[in-house]
N, C-alpha and C positions, 0 to 999 in steps of 0.2 A: 344757726350752727350748721356748718357744712358736714359732708359725710366723713372727711378726713378727721375732723375734730371729734366726731362721735366714735370713730374707731379707736382713736388715741385714748379717749376717756375710758372706753371699755377695757382697753389693755391695761390702764393704770389700776382699774378696780380689780380685775382678775387677770393678771399678766400671764400666768401659766396656762390657764384655761383657754384664753383666746389665742395664744401663740400655738398651742397644739391644734386648735381648730382651723386656723388659716393656713398653716404650713402644708398639710396634705393636699388642700385644694390647689395651692400654687404649684406644688410639685406635679399634681395631676395635669394641670394646664400646660406646664412646661413639657411634660412627657407627650401630651397630645400634639403640641406644636412640633416637637422633634420627629414624632412618628409621621405627621403630615408632610413635613419637609423631606424625610427620607422617601416616603411614598411618591412624592412629586418628582424627586430626582430619579427614582427608579423608573417611573413611567416615561420621563423624558428620554432616558437612556434606551429603553426598549423601543420607543418610537423612532429614535434616531438610527438604531441598529436595523430595524425593519426597513426604514427609508433607504439606508445605504445598500442593503441587500437587494432591494427592489431596483435601485438605480443601476446596480451592476448587472442585473439579469435582464433589464429591459433592452430589447434590440435597438440599434441606432437606425436612423433613416438617412439615406443618401440624398443628394440634391435632386435626383430624378424621382424621389418618392419611394424607391425600393428599400425593403427592409434588409439591413446588414447585420449579420450575426458574427460574433467572435468565434474563432476556432483555435485548437491547439494541435500541433503536429505530433503524431505518435509513431514509434517504430512498429513494424508488423509483429515483431516478437521481442520480448525483453526478459532477461534472466539475471537477477541479482544473486551471484554466487556467494555463499557464506560457508563458514567453517562448521562442520558437524562435531568434530572432536577438538579439544584444546591442543595447542602445540606451538611450534615456532616456524616461521616462514623460512624455508631453505633457499628457494629460488623463484624468481618471477620471470617468466619467459616472454612477456609482452610489454608494450608501452602504450601510453594513452593514444587512442585513435587508430591503433593497428587493426588491420583486417585479418580475421582468423577464419579457419575452416572448421567444420564439424569434427569433433573428437581430438582436436589439438589440445595438448597439455598447456594450460595457461600459467599455472603456478603449482609448486609442490611444497609440502610441509615436512619438517624434520620430525618423523614419528619413530625415532630409534627406540623409545620406550615400548611402543606397541610391538616393534619387531622382536625385542627381547621377550616380551610376554608371550608372543606367538611361538617363539622357539621353545619356551618352557612348556607351553601347551602341547607342542608337537612331541616333545620328549615324553610327556605323560601319555600321549596317545600310543606311541610305540611300546612303552612299558605295559600299558593295558592290553595291547594286542598280543604281546609275548605271554602275558599271564593267561589270556584266553586260549591261546594255542596249547599251552601246557595243560590247562584244565581239560581241554578237549581230548588230548592224548590220554590223560589219566582216566577220563570217563570211558575211553575205548578199552582200557585195561581194567575197568570196573573198580578203579581206585578213587574216583571222584563222583560226587552226587550231581544229579541234573541241576539242582539249585545253584551249586557253586559255578557250574558252567554258564548258567543264565546270568548270574551276577557279574561274571567276568565279561560276558558279551555286552551287558548294559554299560559297564565301565568304558568299553571301547567306544560305544556310541556317544557317551557323554563327553569324552575327551575329543572325539572327532567334531562334535557340535561346537565345543569351545574353540577349536581351531577355525571353524567357519565364522564365528563371531569376530575374531581378530582379523581374518581376511577381509571381512566387510568394513571394519574400521580402518584398515590400511588402505583400502580403496578410496576412502574419503580424504586421504592425505594428498590426493591429486585433484586439481580443479580442471575439469575437461570441458571444452566448449560444446554445448548441446546442439548448436546449429551454426551455420555460417553467419558471420556478423562482424561488428567492430567493437573495440573496447571503449566503453563510455566513461568509466571511472575506475581508478585503482585506489583502494583504501589502505593498503599495507605496504611495508617495505621489507626487503630481505633482512633476516635476523630478528624481526619483530615478533614478540610473543602475542598470541591471540587466544581468546577463549572460545568455547563452543557457542555458535550462533553469531559470531562477529562477521560483518560484511568483508568480502575480499575484493571481488571484481564485479562491476556491472557490465553486462554485455547486451548490445542491441542488435537485432537482426538486420540483414542487408537487403531484405525483400522490399516489396512495395509498401510505401508509407501510408499511414492512416491519418485521419483528422477527426477530432471529436468536437461536436457543437451542441449547444442548447438553443433550440429553435422555438419560436412561438407555438403554443399548443394548438392553435387553430390551423396549423399546417397539416395536422394529421388527417384532415378531411381530404387532402389530395396527395400528400407526400407518400411515397412508397419506395420499396427496394428498386434501385435502378434510376431514381430521379437524379437530375443533374444540378450542380451548383457551380457558380463561377467564383473562384477563391483568389484573393490577392494576399500573398505572403509579405509581411512587413519587412523582414530582413533582406529579402532579395528584390522586392519591388516588382516582381513578376506575377502574372496571373496563370492559374492552373485550373483545369476542369476537375471537379470532384464528383464521384458517383456514390450514392447512398448504398451502404451495405447492411447496416443494422439500425433498427429503430427500437427504442426502449418501450417496455410495456406499461410504463407508469408516467403520469404527468406530475411535475412538481407543483404542489398546491400553492406554494408561496409565490413563486415567480411566474407561474402559469407557462412553463416551458417544458419541452420534452427533449431528452438527450438522444442524439443520433451519432452514428459513425459513418465515415465516408472513406473512399479510397482514392489516392492520388494516381496519376498515370504511372506506368511501370518504370520508366526511366526519368527520374527526377533527382539528378545527382547533386544539384545545388541546394536542395532543401534538406534540413537535418531535423531530427526529433527535438522537440522543445521550442521550435519556432512557432509563431502565431500570426494571425491576420484576420481578415474579414471576408465573409462570403455572402453571395446573393443567390437565392434559388432561381432556377430557370424554369419558367412555366411551360408545361407540355403544350403542344399545339391544340389538342382536343380538350383542354381543361381551362375553364374560365374562373373557377373559384379561387385559384391561386393568385390571380391578378389583384383581387380585393385584399389579400393578405400581405401584399408587398413584394411578390415575386416579379422577376423581370420577364419580358417577352423572349421567347426562344428565337 
């Protein structure tokens, strides 16, 4: 008699007992199989993600053996102008790509409701001032107590402070360029209603461009402020010298790289923020350790 026959005979003798006995075991086995399958899928996903991140962060090697690192071009200054108070755009004075000077009014909002509230606050201020002057005269005639005069003076200060609040809010209805630069993006149109915190205009500075790179962490042994790199911008196909200006104080533990910032030459009109390319470090004449890490001869 085989095992299947024995199980079937036992089920015929006690069908309820054996059915309740075998079902939890099968369910437990199935649950373990599903759990193991989910765990295996999760482990494969994490391993693939780590591999992808590692592949992105590992520097490339040129045919001459030098280490090439990717870089991103950045503006020297950036300012995303956004709305502080809700309102409706009344006028936009610039277009995409326009060059602007510092303190130029880029756009204005229709803040007529704030103007009306300021006028009301100004009327309250003048009324409070008249009441204070009247109380002060009555006090000189000994017809008003010092407390009444003090309360009238505090009312003048309160209404004056309220006017200052509305003045500050009205100043936010104009979007003024904080520096010389170019308009990178315009998010709104004339007549469009926007809420507080909504982006309006992105402005990039017109000064010397920067480049941000993630270089191998073993470069910190010889890399310093003022070190040189030779960069090739993909969009222009030209090469430019880069000078290291900032070095991060922390190494990324996963990619074993460190972030640095560099500066382009002063006049680089054909390069724009957002472009990218590859760079090779130039080894100083008195340094030999950098040659082992993939830097090029000076």
